[in-house]
N, C-alpha and C positions, 0 to 999 in steps of 0.2 A: 462573408462579413467578419472583419477583425474584431475580436472581443475586447471590451474595455477591461484591461487587467486590473486596474485599480478597483473598479466596482466588483470584479470577480473575487479579489482578495478580501475585500470588505465583507462580501456575502459569506465567504468561507469562514471567516473569523466569527461572524455574528451567528450564522445559522448552522455551522458545522458541515456544510457541503456547498458545492457549486458545480454546475454543468457548463462545459465549454463545448460548443458544437463544432463539428467538422475539423477536428484536429488532424484526422486522417481523411483522405478522400475515400469514397466508396470503393474504388478499385484497390487502394492500399489496404483497406480493411479486409476485403475479400482475399487479397493475396496473403495477408497475415493469418487469416483463418485457415487457408490451405496449409500454410507452414505449421500452424498449430496442430492440425490433424496428423501431419508427418511427425511432429514432435511427440504426440501421444503414442504413435506406433513405436518410435525409438525408445521412449520411456518404458513402455511395456516390454519391449525386447530386452531391455537391460535389467528387468526384474522388478521395476517399480509398479505398484498397484495404482490403478486409476479410479478405483472405487474405495472410498474411505468411510467405513461404517461409523467411525467416531465423529464424522462431520455430517454425513448425509444418510437418510433413511433407506435409500434404494440406489441401485447401480445406474439408473437413468441420469444421475448426476455424475458427470465425468470430471475428474480432477487431474490436472497435469501439473506436477511440481517441478521445481528447479529449472525453470525455463531458460535462464541465462546459460546453463550448461548445454542446452539442446540446439540452440540456433542463434546466430549472430543478430538476426532481426529483433530478437527480444532484448539482447544486450543494448542495442541501439535505442530501443524504446525507453529504457531506464534513464537515459540522459536527454530525452526530448526536452527542448527548452521550455515548453509550456508546463509540463508536469513538474520540472525542476523549479521553475519560478514560483509556482503556487505552493509547492512544498516548502521552499525557503521562506515564504511569507508567514508561515506559522511555526516552523521548526528552527528557523535561523539558518545561518550559512553552513553549519556542520550537521550532517545526518548520515545515516547508513541505509543500505538496502537490507531489510530484514528478511524479505521473502519476495518471490515473484512467481505467481502460479496462475492457472487458468481453471475456470469452471464452465463446462458446457452443460446446460440444462436441456436435456432431450425431452421429447414429449412423454408425459407421465411422471416426470421427476417431481418430487415433493420438497417442501420447504425444510431448511435446516433450523437449528435452534436460534432464537433471538439472542443477540449479544452485541457488545461494543468491542472493538478490537483491543482497546486498552484493558477492558474488564477481564479478558481471558489470559492476560499475561502479567498484569500488575495488580497488587492489592489496592483496595480503596484507601484514601480518597483519591479521585482523579481530578486534580485541581488545575491541570493545565493540559495543553495538547502535546503529547509525547510521541504520537504516531500519526501518519497520514496514509491513506489508501487511495491510489489513483486507479480508477476503474476504466479500462479501455474496452469500448464496445466494438466488437468485431461483427456483430449482427445488430439489428434493431432490438431494443429492450422494451417490452410491453408488459402490462399486468398479466395478460393471458399466457405469454411465453416464459414467465418466470423472472420478471424484473426484480432487481434488488428492492426490498421494501424497507422503509425507514420510519422512525418516529420523529416528527418535527419537534424541535426544542429539546430533544433528549441529550444533545451535546452539553447541556447545562447540568445534567445529573452528575453528582460527584460520588455517590455511594450506592450500594445495593438497595438500601431502604428507599431511595428516590424512585426506583422502578415500580410503577403502580401495578396492582393486580390485574388491571385490564389492559396492560401494555400491548398485547397482540391486537386488540381492537383499534389501536391508534395508528397502526401501520398504513403507510401510503406508498405507492410505487414510484421509483425513478423511471421515467419513460424517456428513451433516448434513441437516436438513430445510429446506424453503423458509422463509425468514425468519430463519434463523440467521446469525450471523457467525462467522468463524474468523479470529483475529488471529495473524499470524506475525511473529516476530523476523526481521530481515533476514539473520541468519546461518543460519537453518534451511534445510537442503538439501531440495529438493522438485522436483516436476514434475507435469505434467498426466497423468491416466490415459487409457487408451484407452476409447472408448465402444463397447462390444460389444453394446449393445441394438439392437433392430430399429426402434424408433420413439420413443425417449425422448431429448430434449435435456437437456443439463446446462448451465445458464446461471448464471454467476457474474460479479461485478464485483470489480475490484481497486483499492481506494483506497490508493495508495502514498505514504506520508509519509516525509520524510527530515529529518535534522538540518539546521539552518539554514546550516551552513557547507559543505554538499554542493551541487554544482550539480544543479538539477532536470533530470529527463529531458525535460520539456517547457518551452520558453520561453513561459510564459503571457502575458507582455507582448506578444509577437509573435503568439501564436495566438488569444487572445481578442479579438474586435472591440472597438474603443474604446467604442462605445456600450454594449456589455454590461459592460465594466469599470466604467463610470460608475454602473451600477445595483447593483453588488455591495456587500454589507455590509462594514463595516470588518474583521470577522473573516475574511471570504473574501479580501479584498484582501491582508491580511497572510499568509494561508495560501498564496496564489498568488505572493507575493513581488512585488507590484505597486508597492510603495513605492519612491521614488527613493533611499531610504536603506537600506543593507544591515544585516544583523545584526552585533552585536558580542557578545562573550561576556558582558560586564557592561553593563547598561543605563546605568549611571552611570559615565562615564569618569573621574570623580574618586575612584573607589574606593580607589586607592592613596594619594592625598592624605589621604583620610579615615582610612585605616589608620595612616599614619605622618605625622601633621600636623606635629609638632615637627621631625622630622628633615628633611623636605622643605623646610620654611620656613627652617631653618638653612642648608641647602645653597644655597637660592635667594639668601639674603642674602649668603653668602660669594662667590657667583659674580658678584654685582654690586658 
């Protein structure tokens, strides 16, 4: 069933999240999961740690960072039309890939700390949407296997004082099938759930996009090998921020001259 994208965009803006089913087929999700395990092995072989104590309380939470460096399949996911369209609906036409990573919650994994994506990188107040996380579900995501938990309405919170003392009691799970995506507004407060199953992994990817004036979590110019950078499409080069020219709010720097041509011409003449 084709999703109604206008309704999806409206839901994302109002509630801070939206789920789009079956963006990948079950077979494509399984294939991507297989590539993820290979990427994990490659990442560890290169010296990257896949357990991050700063994020997770135990090594049953597997983290794989820098996915675009590890496999073309992940680079392709960053430009998937559905994720891009929803991201544009809240960030506008210009944005960057801040990070793209994976979290595999294995049986016994415990929850990380409650947070919003903007609260950990930007000072308060959080008055607008400056980041979007597109969660790609490679397995089903349930309350028992460690589904992402979120607080309904928390995308309206603008400062630390808005976070209530009973915030953990307000968490509810995002439940989804393999192949679904869940798109989060950067202001939505959430955390990972605990995987209490005996033998079921929960594997998801986080494509984290941010406004072009925010510093990216990953310096892709330094991280991606030069030979790989040269093979990237113009769209990916722009998303990674690999151009030597940074973003400006207006593409045409003559916009003020075009808006007030007579006044600026007169002032220029008077100054000479």
